[in-house]
C-alpha positions in Angstrom: 38.2 -15.7 3.9 37.1 -12.7 1.8 35.9 -15.1 -1.0 33.9 -17.1 1.5 32.3 -13.9 2.8 31.4 -12.7 -0.7 30.0 -16.2 -1.5 27.8 -16.2 1.6 26.5 -12.8 0.7 25.7 -13.8 -2.8 24.0 -17.0 -1.7 21.9 -15.0 0.7 20.9 -12.4 -1.9 20.2 -15.1 -4.5 18.0 -17.0 -2.0 16.1 -13.8 -1.2 15.4 -12.8 -4.8 14.8 -16.3 -6.1 12.4 -17.5 -3.4 10.7 -14.4 -2.0 7.1 -15.0 -2.9 4.9 -12.3 -1.4 1.6 -13.1 0.3 -0.9 -10.4 1.1 -3.5 -11.2 3.8 -6.6 -9.0 3.7 -9.4 -9.3 6.2 -12.8 -8.3 4.9 -16.1 -7.9 6.6 -19.0 -6.4 4.6 -16.6 -4.8 2.0 -18.6 -5.4 -1.2 -18.3 -1.7 -2.1 -14.5 -1.5 -1.6 -13.0 -4.9 -2.3 -13.0 -4.8 -6.1 -11.0 -1.5 -6.4 -8.7 -2.7 -3.6 -7.9 -6.1 -5.2 -7.7 -4.9 -8.8 -5.3 -2.1 -8.0 -3.2 -4.3 -5.8 -3.0 -7.1 -8.4 -2.1 -4.7 -11.2 0.7 -3.1 -9.2 2.3 -6.4 -8.2 2.1 -7.7 -11.8 3.6 -4.5 -13.1 6.5 -4.9 -10.7 7.0 -8.6 -11.5 6.6 -9.6 -7.9 5.6 -13.3 -7.4 2.7 -13.2 -5.1 -0.7 -14.5 -3.9 -3.5 -12.4 -2.5 -5.4 -14.1 0.3 -8.7 -12.6 1.5 -10.4 -13.7 4.7 -14.1 -13.2 4.3 -15.0 -12.7 7.9 -18.5 -14.2 7.6 -19.7 -11.1 5.8 -23.5 -10.4 5.7 -23.4 -8.6 2.4 -22.2 -9.7 -1.1 -18.5 -9.7 -0.3 -18.2 -13.5 -1.0 -20.0 -13.2 -4.3 -17.7 -10.4 -5.4 -14.7 -12.4 -4.5 -15.9 -15.4 -6.5 -16.3 -13.1 -9.5 -12.9 -11.5 -9.1 -11.2 -14.9 -9.1 -12.0 -15.0 -12.9 -9.8 -12.0 -13.6 -7.3 -12.1 -10.7 -5.5 -15.5 -11.0 -3.5 -15.0 -7.8 -6.5 -14.4 -5.7 -7.5 -17.0 -3.0 -10.0 -16.6 -0.3 -11.6 -18.4 2.6 -14.7 -17.7 4.7 -14.1 -17.6 8.5 -17.3 -18.9 10.0 -16.3 -17.9 13.5 -15.3 -16.7 15.9 -15.2 -13.4 14.0 -13.4 -10.1 14.5 -10.4 -8.4 12.9 -7.8 -10.4 14.7 -9.4 -13.7 14.1 -9.7 -12.9 10.4 -6.1 -11.9 10.1 -5.0 -15.0 12.0 -7.2 -17.1 9.7 -5.1 -15.8 6.7 -1.8 -16.2 8.6 -2.6 -19.9 9.0 -3.1 -20.3 5.3 -0.8 -18.1 3.3 1.8 -19.8 1.1 4.5 -17.1 0.6 7.9 -16.5 2.0 6.8 -13.2 3.4 3.4 -11.8 4.3 1.8 -8.4 4.4 -1.4 -7.4 6.2 -3.4 -4.9 4.3 -6.9 -3.5 4.7 -9.8 -4.2 2.3 -10.9 -0.6 2.1 -8.0 0.7 0.0 -6.7 2.7 2.9 -3.2 1.2 2.3 -1.2 1.8 -0.8 -0.1 -0.9 -3.3 2.8 1.4 -4.2 3.9 1.4 -0.5 3.7 -2.4 -0.5 6.3 -2.5 -3.3 8.6 -0.3 -1.3 8.2 -2.7 1.7 9.0 -5.7 -0.4 12.1 -4.1 -1.9 13.3 -3.1 1.6 12.8 -6.7 2.8 15.0 -7.9 -0.1 17.9 -6.0 1.7 17.7 -8.6 4.4 15.3 -7.4 7.0 12.9 -9.7 8.9 10.2 -7.1 9.2 9.2 -3.8 7.4 7.1 -1.5 9.6 5.2 1.4 8.1 4.8 4.8 9.8 2.1 7.3 8.9 3.4 10.0 11.2 7.1 10.6 10.6 9.4 11.1 7.5 7.7 9.9 4.4 4.4 9.1 6.0 1.1 10.8 5.2 -2.5 10.6 6.3 -5.7 11.8 4.5 -8.9 12.5 6.3 -7.8 10.8 9.6 -10.6 11.3 12.2 -9.5 13.8 14.8 -10.3 11.9 18.0 -8.8 8.7 16.6 -5.7 10.6 15.6 -5.3 12.0 19.1 -5.8 8.6 20.8 -3.4 7.0 18.3 -0.7 9.4 19.1 -1.1 8.9 22.9 -1.1 5.1 22.6 1.9 5.0 20.3 3.9 7.4 22.5 3.2 5.2 25.5 4.3 2.0 23.6 7.4 3.8 22.3 8.5 4.9 25.7 7.8 1.5 27.4 9.5 -0.7 24.8 12.2 1.8 23.7 12.1 0.7 20.1 12.1 4.1 18.5 9.0 3.3 16.4 6.1 5.8 16.5 3.3 3.8 14.7 3.3 0.3 16.3 -0.5 0.1 16.0 -0.3 0.5 12.2 -1.7 -2.7 10.7 0.1 -2.4 7.4 3.4 -4.3 7.9 5.4 -6.9 6.1 6.9 -10.0 7.9 9.0 -12.9 6.8 7.3 -16.3 7.3 9.8 -17.1 10.0 8.6 -14.1 12.0 5.0 -15.2 11.9 6.0 -18.7 13.0 8.3 -17.3 15.7 5.7 -15.1 17.3 2.9 -17.6 17.6 0.7 -18.4 19.4 -1.3 -15.2 18.9 -3.7 -14.1 21.6 -5.4 -11.1 20.1 -8.9 -11.6 18.6 -9.4 -8.0 17.5 -7.4 -5.0 16.4 -5.0 -5.5 19.3 -3.3 -8.0 17.0 -1.7 -5.0 15.3 0.2 -4.4 18.5 0.9 -8.0 19.5 2.8 -9.2 16.4 5.3 -6.3 16.0 6.0 -6.1 19.7 6.7 -9.8 19.9 8.9 -9.6 16.8 11.0 -6.8 18.3 11.2 -8.4 21.7 12.3 -11.7 20.2 15.1 -10.3 18.3 13.9 -10.1 14.7 15.4 -7.3 12.6 13.2 -4.5 11.3 13.3 -1.3 9.3 10.8 1.6 9.3 9.5 3.3 6.2 6.9 6.0 5.6 3.5 4.9 4.2 0.4 6.7 3.1 -3.0 6.1 4.7 -6.4 7.2 3.3 -9.7 7.0 5.1 -12.2 4.6 3.5 -14.6 5.7 0.7 -17.4 3.4 1.6 -18.9 1.9 4.8 -17.7 2.5 8.3 -14.6 1.7 10.2 -14.6 -1.6 12.1 -12.3 -0.2 14.8 -14.4 0.9 17.8 -12.2 2.7 20.3 -14.5 2.3 23.3 -14.4 -1.5 22.8 -10.6 -1.7 22.3 -9.0 0.1 25.2 -8.8 -2.8 27.6 -7.8 -5.2 24.8 -4.9 -3.1 23.7 -3.8 -2.7 27.3 -3.9 -6.4 27.9 -1.6 -7.1 25.0 0.6 -4.1 26.0 1.1 -5.6 29.5 1.6 -9.2 28.1 4.4 -8.0 25.8 5.9 -5.8 28.5 6.1 -8.8 30.9 7.8 -10.8 28.2 10.3 -8.1 27.5 11.4 -7.6 31.1 10.7 -10.9 32.8 11.0 -13.8 30.3 14.8 -14.0 30.6 15.0 -14.2 26.8 13.2 -17.6 26.7 11.3 -16.6 23.5 14.2 -15.1 21.6 14.7 -16.2 18.1 17.1 -19.1 17.7 20.2 -18.4 15.6 20.1 -19.7 12.1 22.6 -22.5 11.5 
């Protein structure tokens, strides 16, 4: 019996380490000034750590030279793929476009403006190798840091995340943080996605938690963008976040577990 248990653990570990190809989905709208530094630093770090990977950028119908920059970068970043989302457009649609096309065994969502750290992504990846279905980053508790976070957005972030934490009782204080890592099975198990905008950052992790996927929380660093302006407009997002919040709350308390993950056999 002990031998069988050890064999099963070794088989699981070998499966994880042998097959865990990492995909990184990056939505990009008018990011010609930021995208080169973001992708070069990400690629260099993943190569340095010997992590099998692909980088998939969704060009969200940019009006600047983002697409031209991506074409040029493919010559020096062999793991870079991209597609242009002709529409409908928006952060959620762009991420969903990438989530329909990635080829890895797990997938991270990162920003195109270098606000997320490639070093943190390596930490996420190594934590997932321990057997978790999801790795969630937190910028506001142990190990997390923020640099130049706009004051009003920070205030609203803390209010929203406190409400989510109390309602869903999941002990996680940064649910709206877009920078997370999921196994492919989680993405498949939380579809179909409803959110067309930044509320997708709330929808996917809440569905994952409600449906019984395992997760761990690690600190991550966030830096405000160097170029351009944020695509997140708070006045446009309030009702959209609230819609997804209510949708997931209804599933949690009234679905009778109909959407729970099925045991692996």
